[in-house]
N, C-alpha and C positions, 0 to 999 in steps of 0.2 A: 504493500500500500504506500509506503514511503517513497518508493521508486516512482510509482504512478503519479503521486502528488508532485514530485519534483519535475517529472516530464511535462505534466499538464501545466505547471507554473511557467516553465520555460516557453512552452508553445503559446500560452496566453500572452506572455511578455512580447514575443515576436509579433503576434497578432495585433497587440495594442500599438506597437511601434509602427506597424504598417498603417493602421488606422490614423495615427497621429500625422503621418506623412500626407494623408489626404485631408487633414484637419477635421477629422470625424472623431468625437469623443467616445462614442459607444456604437455597438452594432448588434443586430439580431442575426443569429445563425440558425437556419431552419433545415439545412441539408443534413441528413442522417450521418453520412461519413465525416462531414466537417465537424458535426457535434461530437462524434466519437473521438476524432483526432484531438480536439481542443480540450475535452473534458474527461475522456476515458469511459464515458457512459455507453453501454452496449445495448440499451433498450431501444424501443421505437416511439414514434409519436411525441417527441419532445423537442423543445427549442432551447437554445442557449442565448442568454442576454449577457453580452460582455461590456461592462462599464469601465470607466477609467481606472478603478481600483479593485472592484469586485465583479465576479461573474455569478450568474444565477441560472440554474437548470430548471426549466419549467416542464413539469411532467404530471402524471396522474397517479392515483393510488395504486395501480398495478405495479408501478416501478419505484414506489417511495423507498422501500428498504434497499432495493438494488442500487438506486441512485446514491443513497447515503454511503453505501459501501464502496461504490466505484469512483465517486467524485469527491475525495477528501479535499477540503480547501475551497470548495464551490458551494454556494448556498443552493439548497434544494427547495423549490417552491412546488408544493403538491396542490394542483388546481382542483377545485370542486365543481367548477363550471366550465364554460368555453375557454379555449386557449387564449383568445384575444383579451378576455377579461383579466386573466392572470397576468398577461403581458402588460396590460395597461397599469395594473397595480404595481408591478415590479418597476416599471418605468417611472411612475410617480414617486415611489419610495427612493429611487436612485437619483431623482431630480434631473432626469435626462431631458434635454430640450432639442437635441439634434441626434438622430438615430440612423445609422447606416444599415443598408440591406443589400442583398445580392439579387439583382434583377433577373439573373438566369435561374434562380432557385425560388423566387417568389412570383407567383402568377399574377396576372392583371387583376383577377378577382380578389385574391388575398391582399394585394396592395391596396385596393379600394377599401377593403374592410379595415386594414391597418390605419388608413387615413381617418376613418370614422372613429375608430376606437382610441386613437392616440391624438386627440384634438390638442392643439398647442405644441405638438412635437413635429419638427421638420424632418421628413424622411429624405435621405440622400443616398444616391447609389454608391455602394462601396463593394463591388463584386469581385469574386475570384481570389480574395486574400488567402483564405484557408487553403484553397486548392493549390495556389502557388507555393505555399509553405510545404504542402504535402508532396511536391514533386521530388524533393531530395529527402531521402530517408535517413533517420538517425539510427544508431546502432541497435536500439531496441526493435525498431521496425525491420531492419535487415534480419535480425534473429527470428522474428515472427515469420517473415517470408521464407526463410530457410527451413523452419519447422513445417510450413505448408508444403514446401518442395519435398521434404523427407517423407511426409505422409503420402503424397501423390506417388513418389517413386517406389515406396514400399508396396503400395497397392498395385502398381503397374507390374511389378515382378511376379506377384501372385496371379494377377490377371492373365499374364502371358501363358502361364501354365494351365489355366482353365479354359483357354480358347479352343473351341472344337468346331469342325464343320457342322453345318446345320443350325448353328446359333443365329438368332435374329439380331439386328442392330439394337433393338430395344432391350433384349436380354443381355447383350454385351454391355450396354451402358449401365444397366441396373447392377450387373456384376461388379463393374469397376467402382461405381458409387458406393456400394456396400463395403468393398474392400478399403476404400479411403476412410470411411467412418471407423472401421476396425483398426486402422492405422493411426487413429487419433484425431482425425479431422472433424470439425463441426459439421461438415457436409461438403458437397462439391462447390467449387468456387463459382460455377456457372453450369447450365445444363450440358452435361457431357455429350460430346459428339462421337458417335460410332457410325461411320459411313462405309458401306461396302460397295466396291466397284463403281458403277455409274453414280451412285449417291455421293461418292467422294469428290466428284467434279464440282460439287456445290460447297464453297468454303464453309458455310454455316448450315450444313445439312442437319435435319432433325432425324433422330433414329426412328426407323420404321420397321417394316416386316421383311425387308430384304435379308436373305440368309447367306452365310458364308459357304463357300464351296472350294474345292481344290483349284488353286490358281488365282483365288480372289485377292484383291487389294483391300486392306482394312485400314482406314485412316481414323485415328483416335485423338481427339483434342480434349484435354481434361486438366483439371486442377483441383486442389484442395483448399479449404479455408480453415485456418488455425489462428485463434486469437484475433479474428477479424481480418487477418491478412491472407492474401491469396497467392497461389502459384498458377502457372499457365504453361502447359507442355503439349506438344504434338509429336506423335510417332506413327509410323506406318508398319503394319505387319503383313506378311505374305504367307498364304497357306500352301505349303508344299513345294511350290515352284515359282519362279519369277520370270515373267514373259520378257523378251528382249526389249520391247518398247518401254515397259515399266522400269526395267533396269536402267535404261538410258535417262529417263526422266528423273529417277531417284538420284542417280549420280550427279546430275546437273543441279538439282535442288540442294544436295549435300554440299557441293562445291560453292554454290551461291551463299549458303548459310555460313560456311567457313570464311568466305571473303568478307561478309558483313561483320562477323564477330571480330575478325582481325582488324577491321576498320574502327571498331569501337574504342573510345578513349576520351579523356577530358578535353574539352575545347573543340572536339570534332563536330562538324555540322551534321544535323539530323538527316538532311538530304544526302550527305556524303555516304552515310551508312547504307541508306536505301540504294544509292547508285552502285555501291559495291556489289550488292546482291543482284540488282537488276541487270548490271552489265554482263555478269556471268550467264544469266538466263537468256539474254538477248543474243549473246555470242553462240549459245547452244541452239538457237532457233525457237526458244520458248518465251520470248519477251511478251508477246501478245496474250499468253496464257497465264500471266502473273498480273492480276488486276488490283490487288490491294497493297497497302504499305508493308514495309519489311518488319515493322514492330511497333510496340507501344509501351507505355509505362504500366506498371502494376503496383498495387499497394492495398489499401482498404477496398478498392474497386478493381474490377478486372480490366477496365480500360481507363487509364489515367494518362495525362500528359507525361512525357512528350510523345508525339507521334513521329515515327520514322517513315517519312513518305516524301515523294518528289515535291509536294506542296510546302514542306517545312523549310522554306528557303532561309529563314533568319535564325532559327533555333539551333542551339548547340548543346552537346552533352555536358553534364556537370557531375563532379564527384557526389556520390550518394544516390544518384538515380538508379532505379532498377527497371530494365526494359526487357521485352521479349525480342528475339530475333527469329522470324518465322516466314521465310520466303516459301512460295508454293507454285506449283504448276497444275492447272486444272483443264483437262481435255474433256469437253462437254460430251456427256452421254457415255463416256468410257471409264475414266478414273481420275483421281487427283492425288497429288503427293504434296505434303507439307511437313516440315521438320521445324520444331520450335524448342528453344531453350531460353532460360532466364539469366540475364547478365547484369552484374553490379558494376557501375563505373566507379573506379577508385582514383586516388590522387595521381597515380602513375600509369594507369591503364585500365584494366578490366579484370573481373573475376567471374568466370562462368559458374553459376551457382548450382545448375542442374548437372546430373552425372549419368543419366541413362544411356545405355548403348545405342548407337545409331549406325554402326557399320552395316552395310547392306546385307551381308550374309547372316549376321546375327539377328536380323529381323524376320527370318523365316521360322514359322511355327508349324 
């Protein structure tokens, strides 16, 4: 608890400094991951009011005991009525006259109700502050991500032994989800993708009734959630034999991923990392079959900044960022190949956090 109190205090200090730079004395935080990041609270349906000196978590009776345990040093306001009434009372008690909010997380309807509930208080846009702080991970966050990786990798090793011809995509996904929970995960980080043959040509395929057979390609995109933090991995398995075309695509994707990982480092442009992977696939004749970015950040959410894509012209990697590297080739109606690992940017370079085998011959089951 002492460690969480210290971490929360440091994060709130950084948040307040960013607010001060915008000449905003206080802010309302409504986004769940942002609330968790700043306060340590893991429940739902709660807002955080950050004032110049104190912060208050606005929650309800379901979470009263939990909030007191998880948020040492933060006032817990247990509302008995609507959230806006509790917020108005907390704002009055704190004598706040100027309140920041994130327009990307507060809908037009909620903003209209805020204006009515907070008469005499000026609402000002102060968006994205917590999300920017979350881009670079502190050591406690990196440890949590590593635990999520460990749970996913332990589950994967058992899953590979359980894969059999005739299993459906739905059955395969359920098997892996179950094993991640047994490995200590709170649950999957996102809906697990198990895509067989033609289904794998869709990057975000949903598991269905397609069955594995000899010669099948099985693309599996999966991750675990531990202490709120996520992992995100993709591997491809081959049943019994690997067709020549599949072999060529896999080798190209593996080389593209290796080139992108080698490009990762502090100060490197986000688009440069993407270009490293994309260049390999274009040279192999698969450039048009790679339609998404090379990677993205992970943390409390499965998709966080930064985005490693051709459009990320100005962004650069910084120490503390954790990103995925996941090039892919998708041949419509035939199959798809994607390989994904999680990488930490360090002061001097990079550290690949994931360790699952990805050599082609090792992926045959």
